C-alpha positions in Angstrom: 0.0 0.0 0.0 1.3 3.4 -1.0 2.0 6.0 1.7 -0.6 8.8 1.3 1.8 11.4 2.7 5.1 10.9 0.9 8.1 12.6 2.4 9.1 15.9 0.9 11.8 15.8 -1.7 15.4 16.3 -0.8 16.6 19.8 -1.1 19.2 18.8 -3.5 16.6 17.3 -5.8 14.3 20.5 -5.6 16.5 22.6 -7.8 18.7 24.1 -5.1 21.1 26.6 -6.5 24.7 25.7 -6.3 26.8 26.8 -3.4 28.5 29.4 -5.4 25.2 31.3 -5.8 24.5 31.5 -2.1 25.0 34.7 -0.1 28.2 34.9 1.9 27.9 34.4 5.6 27.5 37.4 7.8 29.1 38.2 11.2 25.8 39.2 12.7 22.3 38.5 11.6 21.2 42.1 12.5 24.3 43.9 11.1 24.4 45.7 7.8 25.2 43.8 4.7 28.7 43.9 3.5 29.5 46.4 0.9 29.0 45.2 -2.6 26.7 42.4 -1.6 24.0 41.6 -4.1 20.4 42.0 -3.2 18.5 39.0 -1.8 16.4 38.6 -4.9 19.3 38.6 -7.4 20.6 35.1 -7.1 23.1 35.4 -10.0 25.1 38.2 -8.3 28.4 37.2 -6.8 29.7 38.1 -3.3 32.2 41.0 -3.2 32.8 41.0 0.5 36.0 42.6 1.7 36.4 39.9 4.3 38.5 36.8 3.6 36.1 34.3 2.0 35.6 31.1 3.9 35.3 27.9 1.9 31.8 26.5 2.1 31.1 22.9 1.3 27.8 21.7 -0.2 27.0 19.6 2.8 27.4 22.6 5.1 25.3 24.7 2.9 22.6 22.1 3.0 22.9 21.7 6.8 23.2 25.5 7.7 21.2 27.6 5.4 21.6 31.4 5.3 19.1 33.2 7.5 16.6 35.4 5.7 17.2 39.2 5.8 15.4 40.8 8.7 12.4 43.0 7.8 12.7 46.7 8.7 11.0 47.7 11.9 9.4 50.8 10.4 8.5 50.3 6.8 9.7 53.2 4.6 7.1 55.7 3.5 7.0 57.7 0.3 8.1 60.8 2.2 11.1 59.0 3.5 12.0 57.8 0.1 12.2 61.3 -1.2 14.7 62.5 1.4 18.3 62.4 0.4 20.7 60.4 2.6 22.4 62.4 5.3 25.9 61.8 6.6 26.3 62.1 10.3 29.9 62.8 11.3 31.2 61.3 14.4 31.1 63.4 17.6 34.5 64.7 18.6 35.4 66.4 21.8 37.3 69.7 21.3 40.8 69.8 22.7 41.3 71.4 26.1 42.3 75.1 26.2 46.0 75.8 25.8 46.7 77.6 29.0 47.9 76.6 32.5 48.9 78.1 35.8 51.9 79.8 34.1 49.5 82.0 32.1 47.8 83.5 35.3 48.6 86.9 36.7 49.0 87.7 40.3 46.6 90.4 41.4 45.8 92.2 44.7 42.5 93.6 46.0 42.1 96.1 48.8 39.1 95.3 51.0 36.9 97.8 53.0 38.6 96.9 56.3 42.1 97.8 54.9 43.3 94.3 54.3 44.9 93.2 51.0 43.9 89.9 49.4 45.8 88.2 46.5 44.2 86.2 43.7 45.1 84.7 40.3 43.4 85.5 37.0 44.0 85.4 33.3 45.4 88.6 31.8 42.8 91.0 30.4 44.3 90.7 26.8 44.4 86.9 26.8 43.6 85.7 23.2 40.6 83.4 23.7 39.9 81.1 20.8 36.3 80.1 20.4 36.0 76.3 19.9 33.1 75.0 17.8 30.5 73.0 19.7 30.5 69.3 18.9 27.7 68.1 16.7 24.8 66.3 18.3 24.6 62.5 18.1 22.4 61.0 15.4 19.8 59.9 17.9 19.4 63.4 19.3 18.9 65.2 16.0 15.4 66.5 15.4 13.4 64.5 13.1 10.3 65.4 11.2 8.0 63.7 8.8 4.6 62.0 9.0 6.3 58.6 8.8 8.4 59.1 12.0 5.3 59.7 14.2 3.8 56.5 15.7 0.4 55.6 14.4 -2.6 57.1 16.3 -3.7 54.7 19.0 -7.3 55.0 20.3 -7.5 55.8 24.0 -7.9 52.9 26.3 -11.5 52.2 27.4 -12.4 53.7 30.7 -13.8 51.7 33.4 -17.2 52.8 34.7 -17.2 54.6 38.0 -18.5 52.5 40.8 -21.9 53.6 42.2 -21.4 55.1 45.7 -22.9 53.1 48.5 -26.2 54.5 49.7 -26.2 55.0 53.4 -29.5 54.8 55.2 -30.8 58.1 56.5 -30.1 58.9 60.1 -31.9 61.3 62.4 -28.7 62.9 63.7 -27.1 63.5 60.3 -26.3 67.1 59.2 -28.6 68.3 56.5 -28.2 71.3 54.2 -31.2 73.7 54.2 -31.6 73.1 50.5 -32.0 69.3 50.8 -35.5 67.8 50.6 -37.4 67.1 53.7 -36.7 63.6 55.2 -40.0 63.5 57.0 -39.0 65.3 60.2 -38.9 69.1 61.0 -35.4 70.5 61.7 -35.1 74.2 62.6 -31.8 75.9 61.8 -29.7 77.1 64.7 -29.7 80.7 63.5 -32.7 81.9 61.5 -31.7 83.2 58.1 -32.3 86.9 57.7 -32.3 88.3 54.2 -31.4 92.0 53.7 -34.5 94.0 53.0 -34.8 95.3 49.4 -33.9 98.9 49.2 -34.5 101.1 46.2 -31.3 102.9 45.0 -31.0 106.3 46.4 -30.0 109.3 44.3 -27.3 111.6 45.5 -28.6 114.5 47.6 -27.7 117.0 44.9 -30.2 115.3 42.5 -33.1 115.9 44.9 -32.6 119.6 45.1 -35.3 121.9 43.8 -34.0 123.5 40.7 -36.0 126.6 41.0 -34.8 127.2 44.6 -31.2 126.4 43.6 -31.4 129.0 40.8 -32.7 131.6 43.3 -29.9 130.9 45.7 -27.3 131.1 43.0 -28.5 134.6 41.8 -28.7 135.8 45.4 -25.2 134.8 46.3 -23.8 136.0 43.0 -25.1 139.5 43.8 -23.7 139.4 47.3 -20.2 138.5 46.0 -20.2 141.4 43.5 -21.8 144.2 45.5 -18.5 145.3 47.0 -15.3 145.5 45.0 -13.2 145.0 48.1 -15.0 141.7 48.9 -14.7 140.5 45.4 -11.0 141.3 45.4 -10.5 139.2 48.6 -11.9 136.1 46.8 -9.9 136.7 43.6 -6.6 137.3 45.3 -6.7 134.1 47.4 -7.1 135.7 50.8 -9.0 134.3 53.8 -12.7 134.4 52.9 -15.9 133.7 54.7 -18.8 131.4 53.8 -21.8 133.6 53.1 -24.2 130.7 53.8 -23.0 129.6 57.3 -20.4 132.2 58.4 -17.4 129.9 58.6 -14.0 131.2 57.5 -11.6 129.4 55.1 -8.0 129.9 54.2 -8.8 130.4 50.5 -11.4 130.0 47.8 -10.6 126.4 47.1 -11.3 125.3 50.7 -14.6 127.3 50.5 -15.6 125.6 47.2 -15.0 122.1 48.8 -17.1 123.1 51.8 -20.0 124.5 49.7 -20.2 121.4 47.5 -20.3 119.1 50.6 -22.0 121.0 53.4 -22.1 119.5 56.9 -25.8 120.2 57.3 -28.3 119.0 54.8 -30.8 121.8 55.8 -28.5 124.4 54.1 -27.7 122.3 51.1 -29.6 124.6 48.6 -27.8 127.7 49.9 -24.4 126.1 49.8 -24.8 124.7 46.3 -26.0 128.2 45.1 -22.9 129.7 46.7 -20.8 127.1 45.1 -22.0 128.0 41.6 -21.7 131.7 42.2 -18.2 131.4 43.6 -17.1 129.3 40.6 -18.5 131.9 38.1 -16.7 134.7 40.0 -13.4 132.8 40.0 -13.7 131.5 36.4 -13.9 127.8 37.4 -16.0 125.0 36.1 -19.0 124.5 38.4 -20.2 121.4 36.5 -17.2 119.4 37.7 -16.9 117.9 41.2 -14.3 119.8 43.2 -11.3 117.7 44.2 -7.9 118.3 45.8 -6.3 118.0 42.4 -8.1 121.3 41.4 -9.0 120.0 38.0 -12.2 121.9 38.1 -10.3 125.2 38.1 -9.4 124.8 34.4 -11.9 126.5 32.1 -11.3 128.2 28.7 -11.3 132.0 28.6 -14.3 132.2 26.3 -16.4 130.1 28.6 -15.3 132.2 31.6 -16.4 135.4 29.8 -19.7 133.8 28.6 -20.6 132.6 32.2 -19.8 136.1 33.6 -21.7 138.0 30.9 -24.7 135.7 31.4 -25.6 137.4 34.7 -27.2 140.7 33.9 -28.5 143.4 36.2 -32.3 143.6 36.4 -34.1 145.9 35.4 -32.0 145.9 32.2 -29.5 148.7 32.5 -26.9 150.2 30.1 -24.0 152.0 31.7 -22.9 155.1 29.7 -19.4 156.5 30.3 -17.7 159.8 29.3 -20.8 162.0 29.9 -18.8 164.8 31.7 -18.5 168.0 29.8 -16.1 170.1 31.9 -15.6 171.9 35.2 -17.3 174.9 36.7 -15.6 177.9 38.2 -15.6 176.3 41.6 -13.8 173.3 40.3 -16.7 170.9 40.4 -17.2 168.8 37.3 -20.4 169.1 35.2 -21.9 166.8 32.6 -25.0 165.7 30.8 -28.1 165.7 32.9 -31.0 163.3 32.8 -33.0 165.2 30.2 -30.0 165.9 28.0 -29.1 162.2 28.1 -32.6 161.1 27.3 -32.5 163.4 24.2 -29.2 162.0 23.2 -30.5 158.4 23.4 -33.6 159.3 21.4 -31.4 160.9 18.7 -29.6 157.6 18.4 -32.9 155.9 17.6 -33.6 154.2 21.0 -36.7 154.7 23.2 -38.1 153.4 26.4 -35.0 154.2 28.5 -34.8 156.5 31.5 -31.4 158.2 32.3 -30.0 158.6 35.7 -26.8 160.7 36.0 -24.6 159.9 39.0 -23.0 162.6 41.1 -20.4 162.6 43.9 -18.6 165.1 46.1 -16.8 166.6 43.2 -19.8 166.9 41.0 -20.8 164.9 38.0 -19.0 161.5 37.8 -19.1 161.3 34.0 -21.4 158.2 34.3 -25.1 157.8 33.4 -27.4 154.8 33.9 -30.0 154.2 31.3 -32.7 151.8 32.7 -35.2 150.1 30.6 -38.5 148.3 31.4 -38.2 145.1 33.4 -39.8 142.9 30.7 -38.7 141.1 27.5 -39.2 144.3 25.4 -37.1 146.3 27.7 -34.3 143.7 27.6 -34.3 143.6 23.8 -34.1 147.4 23.7 -31.2 147.5 26.1 -29.3 144.8 24.2 -29.9 146.7 21.0 -28.3 149.8 22.4 -25.3 147.9 23.8 -24.8 146.2 20.4 -24.9 149.5 18.6 -22.1 150.9 20.8 -20.1 147.7 20.5 -20.2 147.9 16.7 -18.6 151.3 16.8 -15.9 150.0 19.1 -17.4 152.0 21.9 -18.3 149.1 24.1 -16.7 147.5 27.2 -13.4 146.8 25.5 -13.3 150.2 23.9 -13.9 152.0 27.2 -11.1 150.0 28.9 -8.7 151.2 26.2 -9.9 154.8 26.4 -9.9 154.7 30.2 -6.2 153.7 30.3 -5.3 157.1 28.7 -7.2 159.1 31.3 -3.9 160.8 32.4 -4.0 162.9 29.2 -6.2 166.0 29.2 -9.7 164.7 28.4 -10.4 167.7 26.2 -7.4 166.8 24.0 -7.8 163.0 24.0 -9.0 161.8 20.6 -10.5 158.7 22.2 -12.8 160.8 24.4 -13.5 163.9 22.3 -14.3 164.3 18.6 -14.8 167.4 16.4 -17.8 167.8 14.2 -16.6 168.3 10.6 -19.6 170.5 9.6 -20.0 172.8 12.7 -16.5 172.4 14.3 -18.2 171.6 17.6 -16.3 169.3 20.0 -18.5 166.4 21.3 -17.9 163.7 23.8 -17.6 160.2 22.6 -20.1 158.0 24.4 -19.1 154.5 25.6 -21.6 152.0 27.0 -22.4 148.3 27.7 -25.0 146.2 29.3 -24.6 146.0 33.1 -23.7 142.6 34.4 -23.0 141.2 37.9 -19.4 142.5 38.0 -20.7 146.1 37.4 -22.8 146.3 40.5 -20.2 148.3 42.3 -20.5 151.0 39.6 -24.1 151.7 40.5 -25.3 154.1 43.1 -26.3 152.7 46.4 -30.1 153.1 45.8 -29.9 151.4 42.3 -27.7 148.6 43.7 -30.1 147.9 46.5 -33.1 147.8 44.3 -31.4 145.8 41.5 -31.1 142.0 41.3 -29.5 139.6 38.9 -31.0 137.4 36.1 -29.5 134.7 33.9 -29.9 135.4 30.2 -29.8 131.7 29.4 -32.4 130.8 31.9 -34.5 134.0 31.5 -38.0 133.6 32.9 -40.1 136.8 32.7 -42.5 135.5 35.4 -39.7 135.6 38.1 
């Protein structure tokens, strides 16, 4: 009976290549192939190993076959195939520096306690040679490329968290007030008290009556300007009193801080009115909160002038200067009377005003007040007369320039006297402007007592 599983044929009978076609033996199975070795698939290539060839018998070749070439650990990728081979030179340690103890200099150092210490150091002009750093080993060089990164591994599965053990409820356990009731009533040790809901309160300045505040402002603005000496004490930074409560302060800044934050709320309206009046007098910004940095004291000149000219004397009054005509034999000055002044104003085309010439110990003061009706029509007529004089450069600024030349004889001063070209008569040049708060000291005592101030921006005829 024939064996169903015949033994495999002998290697010699299976067409085994001759021993001369076999690859030469290697020293290590994991080492690199010898230079010049033929690839594993090319069986016709001959061995060109540099080592001394060892004779190989056919029986040994049959008994000890050549091990197969090991497969690479990381298969090459297309990106790796495109990179050129790199040569890595062997790391060499630089030679030691060529200096020794004989190259050192002996130096001395004087310490703070007077002692001298000796030390050795290289000379300052020693020629140092910079040695290049050794190259990094091959395994420490940075590598890049998608083929060098290990493949992405999914995270390991997480074990489910064990369910905590449920403890049976106990009567003595500590319970949070937000927990649900366990069937028994537990009162907290200290009752919880929530703060009562309070509506936001506005600052005390916001609750002030605006009408009362405006009245207080106009009242204290008149008090500050009634006397030129009192006004000068505020402007020159001397010790000043608070007109609302009577306290004294070293300067106007301290008074402003006091008026904006009064100690008594009952006098808040009066102090705030004084605060605004004082800021207008000093040329400061009353809309800013006063601070020690004094930033509120910076205000442009045009705004300072506008805030001062906003406070006009009421009834509307136009102050006319240079109404004196000469001197009498007794040395007293004389000038235009009330009727002559009314006629002069009517000739200029203005009506509704009543003149009041002012006199002193030496006679006529050269100043006349033209008062208009205390209504909107009277205010418009007074403003029209002031604008007429201002267009001729005979307003407030013009009078200041002419008044500066008062040392010259008034009859020979071209800024005060002009000659009519037709008749040759010499006439006085009239200067005038609308009276404001700073002009109160120019009025006579009776007119100053009867007058009060109004704001042109907040003009209200019913007041």
